[in-house]
Each structure stands twice: as structure tokens, then as C-alpha cells.
C-alpha positions as CSV (number, residue, x, y, z in Angstrom):
1,M,-56.1,27.6,26.2
2,K,-54.8,30.8,24.7
3,A,-52.9,31.7,27.9
4,A,-51.3,28.3,27.9
5,L,-50.2,28.6,24.2
6,L,-48.8,32.1,25.0
7,R,-46.7,30.7,27.9
8,I,-45.4,27.9,25.7
9,K,-44.5,30.4,23.0
10,Q,-42.6,32.6,25.5
11,M,-40.8,29.6,26.9
12,L,-39.8,28.5,23.4
13,V,-38.5,32.0,22.6
14,K,-36.6,32.1,25.8
15,E,-34.9,28.7,25.2
16,F,-33.9,29.6,21.6
17,L,-32.5,33.0,22.7
18,Q,-30.6,31.3,25.4
19,M,-29.3,28.7,23.1
20,F,-28.1,31.0,20.3
21,R,-26.9,33.9,22.5
22,D,-23.7,32.0,23.1
23,P,-21.4,31.8,20.0
24,R,-20.0,28.6,21.3
25,M,-23.4,27.0,21.5
26,R,-24.3,28.2,18.0
27,A,-21.2,26.5,16.7
28,V,-22.1,23.3,18.6
29,V,-25.7,23.2,17.5
30,L,-25.3,24.3,13.9
31,V,-21.8,24.0,12.6
32,M,-20.3,20.9,14.3
33,P,-23.1,18.5,13.2
34,L,-22.7,19.5,9.6
35,V,-19.0,19.1,9.7
36,Q,-19.2,15.8,11.4
37,L,-21.8,14.5,8.9
38,T,-19.7,15.6,6.0
39,V,-16.6,13.9,7.3
40,M,-18.2,10.8,8.6
41,A,-20.1,10.2,5.4
42,F,-16.8,9.7,3.6
43,A,-14.9,8.0,6.4
44,L,-17.4,5.4,7.7
45,T,-17.3,2.4,5.4
46,T,-17.2,-1.3,5.9
47,D,-15.6,-2.1,2.6
48,V,-12.2,-3.8,2.8
49,K,-9.8,-2.8,0.1
50,D,-6.1,-2.2,-0.5
51,I,-5.2,-5.0,1.9
52,R,-1.5,-4.7,2.6
53,T,-0.1,-8.1,1.7
54,A,3.2,-9.9,1.9
55,V,3.9,-12.7,-0.6
56,V,6.1,-15.6,0.3
57,D,7.0,-17.3,-3.0
58,P,10.0,-19.6,-2.9
59,D,8.9,-21.3,-6.1
60,N,9.0,-18.1,-8.2
61,T,7.7,-19.7,-11.4
62,P,5.3,-18.3,-14.0
63,E,2.5,-20.3,-12.4
64,S,3.1,-18.8,-9.0
65,R,3.5,-15.3,-10.4
66,R,0.2,-15.8,-12.2
67,L,-1.5,-16.7,-8.9
68,V,-0.1,-13.5,-7.3
69,S,-1.4,-11.5,-10.2
70,E,-4.9,-12.9,-9.6
71,F,-4.7,-11.7,-6.0
72,T,-3.8,-8.2,-7.1
73,A,-6.0,-7.9,-10.2
74,G,-9.2,-7.2,-8.2
75,G,-7.8,-4.3,-6.3
76,Y,-8.4,-5.8,-2.9
77,F,-4.9,-7.1,-2.2
78,H,-1.9,-4.7,-2.5
79,V,1.4,-6.5,-2.4
80,T,3.9,-4.5,-0.4
81,H,6.5,-7.1,0.4
82,A,7.8,-10.0,-1.7
83,L,9.7,-12.6,0.4
84,T,11.2,-16.1,0.0
85,S,10.8,-17.3,3.6
86,F,8.0,-17.1,6.2
87,P,9.9,-15.7,9.3
88,G,10.1,-12.3,7.7
89,A,6.4,-12.3,7.0
90,A,5.6,-13.1,10.6
91,K,7.6,-10.1,11.7
92,L,5.6,-7.9,9.3
93,L,2.4,-9.2,10.8
94,D,3.7,-8.5,14.3
95,A,4.5,-4.9,13.5
96,G,1.2,-4.4,11.6
97,D,3.0,-3.6,8.4
98,V,0.9,-6.1,6.5
99,L,-2.6,-7.4,7.1
100,A,-2.3,-10.6,5.1
101,V,0.4,-13.1,4.0
102,I,0.1,-15.4,1.0
103,R,2.3,-18.5,1.3
104,I,3.0,-20.4,-1.9
105,P,4.8,-23.7,-1.5
106,R,8.2,-24.3,-3.1
107,N,7.0,-27.0,-5.6
108,F,3.9,-25.1,-6.6
109,A,4.3,-25.4,-10.4
110,S,5.6,-28.9,-10.5
111,D,2.8,-30.2,-8.3
112,L,0.2,-28.6,-10.5
113,R,1.7,-30.1,-13.6
114,A,1.7,-33.5,-11.9
115,G,-2.0,-33.3,-11.2
116,R,-1.7,-32.8,-7.5
117,S,-3.7,-30.2,-5.6
118,V,-1.6,-27.5,-4.1
119,R,-2.3,-25.9,-0.7
120,V,-1.7,-22.1,-0.7
121,Q,-2.0,-20.6,2.8
122,V,-3.4,-17.2,3.4
123,L,-2.7,-15.7,6.8
124,A,-4.9,-12.7,7.8
125,D,-4.5,-10.5,10.8
126,G,-7.3,-11.8,13.0
127,V,-7.4,-8.8,15.3
128,M,-10.2,-7.3,13.3
129,A,-12.5,-10.3,12.9
130,N,-14.9,-8.8,10.3
131,D,-12.1,-7.6,8.1
132,T,-10.4,-11.0,8.3
133,A,-13.6,-12.8,7.3
134,I,-13.9,-10.6,4.3
135,T,-10.2,-11.1,3.4
136,V,-10.7,-14.9,3.6
137,N,-13.7,-14.6,1.3
138,Y,-11.7,-12.6,-1.2
139,A,-8.9,-15.2,-1.1
140,N,-11.3,-18.1,-1.8
141,R,-12.8,-16.2,-4.8
142,V,-9.3,-15.6,-6.2
143,A,-8.5,-19.3,-5.9
144,A,-11.7,-20.2,-7.7
145,R,-11.0,-17.7,-10.5
146,F,-7.4,-19.1,-10.8
147,N,-8.7,-22.6,-11.1
148,E,-11.2,-21.6,-13.7
149,G,-8.4,-20.0,-15.7
150,L,-6.4,-23.2,-15.6
151,M,-9.3,-25.2,-16.9
152,A,-10.2,-22.7,-19.6
153,G,-6.6,-22.4,-20.8
154,R,-6.3,-26.1,-21.4
155,V,-2.7,-26.0,-20.5
156,A,-0.6,-28.9,-19.3
157,V,-1.7,-28.4,-15.7
158,L,-3.8,-31.0,-14.1
159,G,-3.9,-30.0,-10.5
160,Q,-5.7,-27.2,-8.7
161,V,-5.0,-24.7,-6.0
162,E,-6.5,-25.3,-2.6
163,V,-6.5,-22.3,-0.3
164,R,-6.0,-22.9,3.5
165,T,-6.7,-19.8,5.6
166,R,-6.0,-19.0,9.2
167,G,-6.6,-15.9,11.3
168,W,-3.3,-14.8,12.8
169,Y,-3.6,-14.0,16.6
170,N,-7.3,-14.9,16.4
171,P,-7.8,-18.3,14.8
172,N,-11.5,-18.5,15.5
173,L,-12.1,-14.9,14.3
174,E,-13.9,-14.0,17.5
175,S,-14.9,-10.4,17.6
176,K,-14.3,-10.1,21.4
177,F,-10.6,-9.8,20.8
178,Y,-11.2,-6.7,18.7
179,F,-14.1,-5.0,20.5
180,V,-13.2,-5.5,24.2
181,P,-9.8,-3.6,24.0
182,G,-11.5,-0.9,22.0
183,L,-14.2,-0.5,24.7
184,I,-11.5,-0.2,27.4
185,A,-10.0,2.7,25.4
186,V,-13.5,4.3,25.1
187,M,-14.1,4.1,28.8
188,L,-10.8,5.5,29.7
189,M,-11.4,8.5,27.4
190,L,-14.9,8.9,28.9
191,I,-13.4,9.1,32.4
192,G,-10.5,11.4,31.5
193,L,-12.4,13.8,29.2
194,V,-16.1,14.0,30.2
195,L,-16.0,13.5,34.0
196,T,-12.9,15.6,34.5
197,S,-14.2,18.6,32.5
198,M,-17.6,18.4,34.3
199,G,-15.9,18.2,37.7
200,I,-13.8,21.4,37.1
201,V,-16.8,23.3,35.6
202,R,-18.9,22.3,38.5
203,E,-16.6,24.3,40.7
204,K,-16.9,27.3,38.5
205,E,-20.7,26.9,38.2
206,I,-21.4,26.8,41.9
207,G,-18.8,29.4,42.8
208,T,-16.6,27.4,45.0
209,I,-13.5,27.7,42.7
210,E,-13.0,31.3,43.9
211,Q,-13.1,30.2,47.5
212,V,-10.4,27.6,46.8
213,L,-8.2,30.0,44.9
214,V,-8.1,32.5,47.8
215,T,-6.5,29.9,50.0
216,P,-2.7,29.5,50.1
217,I,-2.9,26.6,47.6
218,R,-1.0,27.3,44.3
219,R,-2.5,27.1,40.9
220,T,-0.3,24.2,39.8
221,E,-1.3,22.3,43.0
222,F,-4.9,23.1,42.3
223,I,-4.7,21.6,38.8
224,L,-3.0,18.5,40.1
225,G,-5.5,18.1,42.8
226,K,-8.3,18.3,40.3
227,T,-6.8,15.9,37.7
228,L,-4.9,13.3,39.7
229,P,-8.0,11.7,41.3
230,F,-9.4,11.1,37.8
231,L,-6.1,9.5,36.7
232,I,-6.1,7.2,39.7
233,T,-9.8,6.4,39.0
234,G,-8.9,5.6,35.4
235,Y,-6.2,3.1,36.5
236,I,-8.6,1.4,38.9
237,T,-11.3,1.2,36.2
238,M,-8.9,-0.2,33.7
239,T,-7.7,-2.9,36.1
240,M,-11.3,-3.9,36.8
241,M,-12.1,-4.0,33.1
242,F,-9.1,-6.3,32.4
243,V,-10.1,-8.5,35.3
244,I,-13.7,-8.8,33.9
245,S,-12.3,-9.4,30.4
246,R,-10.2,-12.2,31.7
247,I,-13.1,-13.8,33.7
248,L,-15.9,-13.4,31.1
249,F,-14.1,-13.4,27.8
250,G,-10.8,-15.1,28.4
251,I,-8.8,-12.1,27.2
252,V,-5.3,-11.9,28.7
253,I,-2.5,-9.4,28.3
254,H,0.0,-11.2,26.0
255,G,2.6,-8.4,26.1
256,S,4.2,-6.4,28.8
257,A,1.6,-5.3,31.5
258,P,3.9,-2.6,33.0
259,L,4.4,-1.1,29.6
260,L,0.7,-1.2,29.0
261,Y,-0.1,0.6,32.3
262,L,2.6,3.2,31.6
263,L,1.2,4.0,28.1
264,A,-2.3,4.0,29.5
265,G,-1.2,6.7,31.9
266,V,0.1,8.7,29.0
267,F,-3.2,8.3,27.2
268,M,-5.2,9.4,30.2
269,L,-2.9,12.4,30.9
270,G,-3.6,13.5,27.3
271,N,-7.3,13.2,27.9
272,L,-7.0,15.2,31.1
273,G,-5.3,17.9,29.1
274,L,-8.3,18.0,26.7
275,A,-10.6,18.1,29.7
276,L,-8.7,21.2,31.0
277,L,-9.2,22.9,27.6
278,V,-12.9,22.1,27.7
279,S,-13.2,23.5,31.3
280,V,-11.5,26.8,30.3
281,T,-14.2,27.8,27.9
282,A,-17.3,26.0,29.3
283,K,-19.3,28.0,31.9
284,T,-21.8,25.3,32.8
285,Q,-21.8,21.6,33.2
286,Q,-24.2,21.2,30.2
287,Q,-21.7,23.1,27.9
288,A,-18.9,20.9,29.2
289,L,-20.8,17.7,28.6
290,L,-21.9,18.7,25.1
291,T,-18.4,19.8,24.1
292,A,-16.8,16.6,25.6
293,F,-19.2,14.4,23.6
294,F,-18.6,16.3,20.4
295,I,-14.9,15.6,20.9
296,M,-15.5,12.0,21.8
297,V,-17.7,11.0,18.9
298,P,-15.2,11.9,16.1
299,A,-12.4,10.5,18.3
300,V,-14.0,7.1,18.5
301,L,-15.3,6.9,15.0
302,L,-11.9,8.0,13.5
303,S,-9.8,5.8,15.7
304,G,-10.1,2.6,13.8
305,F,-12.3,1.1,16.5
306,I,-15.3,0.6,14.2
307,F,-14.0,1.3,10.7
308,P,-10.5,0.6,9.4
309,I,-8.4,3.7,9.0
310,H,-6.8,2.5,5.8
311,N,-10.3,2.5,4.1
312,M,-10.9,6.2,4.8
313,P,-10.0,9.0,2.4
314,Q,-6.4,10.2,2.5
315,V,-7.4,13.6,4.0
316,V,-9.3,11.9,6.8
317,Q,-6.4,9.5,7.4
318,I,-4.1,12.5,7.9
319,A,-6.6,14.0,10.3
320,T,-6.5,10.8,12.4
321,L,-2.9,11.4,13.2
322,A,-3.9,13.9,15.8
323,N,-6.3,11.5,17.4
324,P,-4.8,10.1,20.6
325,M,-7.3,7.2,20.7
326,R,-6.0,5.9,17.3
327,W,-2.6,5.4,18.7
328,F,-3.8,4.0,22.0
329,L,-5.9,1.4,20.1
330,E,-2.8,0.3,18.2
331,I,-0.9,0.0,21.5
332,L,-3.8,-2.0,23.1
333,R,-4.1,-4.4,20.2
334,G,-0.3,-4.8,20.0
335,L,0.2,-5.5,23.7
336,V,-3.0,-7.3,24.6
337,V,-3.9,-9.3,21.5
338,K,-0.6,-9.7,19.6
339,G,1.8,-9.7,22.5
340,V,4.4,-7.7,20.6
341,G,7.4,-5.9,22.0
342,P,8.1,-2.1,22.4
343,G,9.9,-1.9,19.1
344,D,6.8,-2.9,17.1
345,I,4.6,-0.2,18.6
346,L,7.3,2.5,18.8
347,P,5.6,4.9,16.3
348,A,2.3,4.7,18.3
349,M,4.2,5.3,21.5
350,A,6.0,8.3,20.2
351,A,2.8,9.8,18.6
352,Q,0.8,9.3,21.8
353,T,3.4,10.8,24.0
354,A,3.8,13.8,21.7
355,L,0.1,14.5,21.6
356,A,-0.3,14.1,25.4
357,T,2.6,16.4,26.1
358,G,1.2,19.0,23.7
359,F,-2.3,18.9,25.1
360,L,-1.1,19.2,28.7
361,I,1.2,22.1,28.0
362,L,-1.5,24.0,26.1
363,A,-4.2,23.2,28.6
364,V,-2.2,24.1,31.7
365,A,-1.1,27.4,30.1
366,K,-4.7,28.4,29.2
367,F,-6.1,27.2,32.4
368,R,-3.6,29.2,34.5
369,K,-4.3,32.3,32.4
370,T,-8.1,31.8,32.9
371,L,-7.7,31.5,36.7
372,E,-5.5,34.6,36.8
């Protein structure tokens, strides 16, 4: 019994020494969980607030302005655009500049005074089904509060406001239109980051990378040979996922499919750049796997896939600008769900291209230096 306990103790000592001997592993085990916990505790919230809202108010009367004030008084709706016609509001929804539109009819005040019920339409961006449901609930509460104010004021207003809501792009508020494109982005990142980094490190771990480098093959050709198969695999996987999404969930690409595939390639190339950076410092497949997942977890959680970015603290929102998955999710939702054109996703396209280019340049430079 004592001998068994002694062997277990020696094994534990050996494992701890091996774990903490590497400074990189010490940072992964001790520092990164604390940093992630601190950041995620502030960033991960399901509350919906500061909803960017456009108001279409052709009536522009004291009664209509009072209704708008009711929407903004609770702090949930933030009016960013005041319009007199609906087409401009539809363009704002397409571009993602607003998440809700309040449409007040032209004869709003006169209908109320005549004792007729007035229908005020609230359009919510239905891409994020949970947020849309909460937005609709807020709108109904605002309407109830407005009606109570009319009755309590005993003014010469006999009618009431009736809110009619609709989920823009997603009338039935089905979560599949939100989660399925996000899962496609996660899978592409998994292929490009985790599998690629492990594949390169495997060569270093078993010692075959030196045998390859002594052949006439050039280093740039070696890098392309190690990364292009994963890029092709990513395209095949994405195509299969879209086919399954069409068959099982009825999700189709409403926008330009060639543009989507082009931007997906940019996204995957950026992930391959990150994988090269991981493979430069990792000595074993275990280190590469741990590092890749420590990159993936914050990338997914801070991409807007699970929690809205606009609900995060300002500092965290700024940090998400360097997250390629954030921009690719905007592209996926714009092209797959909304069916918008290139002009509406131009900022996301530019940001993703810049990040992918930077990652690739840095990764290739460091990888070539390491091989030399």
C-alpha cells in the first residue's frame, strides 16, 4: 500500500513539474483562465438594451411624439434615425444600422381623438430570434403604459394604441436562422485553426519535418502544401453544411453565393494564419490543441454568436474588432439570411480582409524564421 502511494506521489510530482516547467503552459493553465473569466463575466449577458431604433413618424404630432418618448424612456430603445417614410427604414434594417423600426401612421392623433384604435407597427430584426422576442415584449409593455397614461390623463382622446409586430427577415422568429450560420462559422474556424495547427506540429513532433526540409522543396511551397489541403477541406465541409441546412432546416443563401464563398476563403485563410502562429511555438500536439482551443473559446463567445456585441462593455466591444469571426458572422447573416448586397457588408468585408492579411503576413514571417 505504501509503495503504491509512493509511486502515485512520484507520478503527481512528475506531472506537475512537466506542466509548469514550460512558461507557455504556465500561462495557459494559470493566467488565461483568469483573464477569460474576468472578461467573460462582464461580456456574457442576455439582457437586451440600447436597441438601435428608427422612427417613421409622418404624423409628427404631440401625441405621436409622446409615444416615441414612451419607447425611449425605459432605456431599452435608442432612437438613432427619425424618418418620414418607410423605404429609408428598410435600408437601415438591411445594412444593420438599426435593430428595430417604429412605424406610426399618418393620422395617428386624429384617429385617437375620434375614438378609433390605432395600429403602430414595430419591425424587429429577426436574425437574432431571442433578442427579437424580447424587443417585441418591450414594445407591448410600452404600448400598455402609453394607453394607461391616456386613460389616467382624462384627455380628449378616446382611442387606444394597438401594436402590431413582425420579425423582419424571420417572421416566425425561428432560432435556426440565427444558430445554423453561426455553427457553420464555428466549424470553419475549427478546421482552419485546430486541425491545421495540429497537422503542422505533428510533423515537428515525429521528426519528419526535418526530412521534408532537406528535400529541394522551398519553404513557401512547404507552407502552401501544408495549408491548402485544409482550405480545400474547409470549402468541401462548408458546401456540405449548406446542403444539409437546406435539406433539414430549409435555409437558403438569399444573397450572392460566389461572394459568400470568396469571403469564406478569406476567413479560412486568416484562420490558417493563426494556425501557423500556433504551430511556430507549440512543440507537441497537446500544446497546439490547448492553445487553439484557448483562442477559439473567446473568439466564439466574443463574436456575437451567443451574446449581442452591443450589450457588452465598451472595452470588450473594441476588443471584438480584432476577432475575425465577428466579421464573418456579419457576412453570413447578411448574405444567407438577409440577402443584402456587397455595399451593406462592406465594413465587415474590409475588416475581415485586413485581419486575414495581417495574420498571414505575420504567420509566414515567423514560420519561415523558425524553419531557418
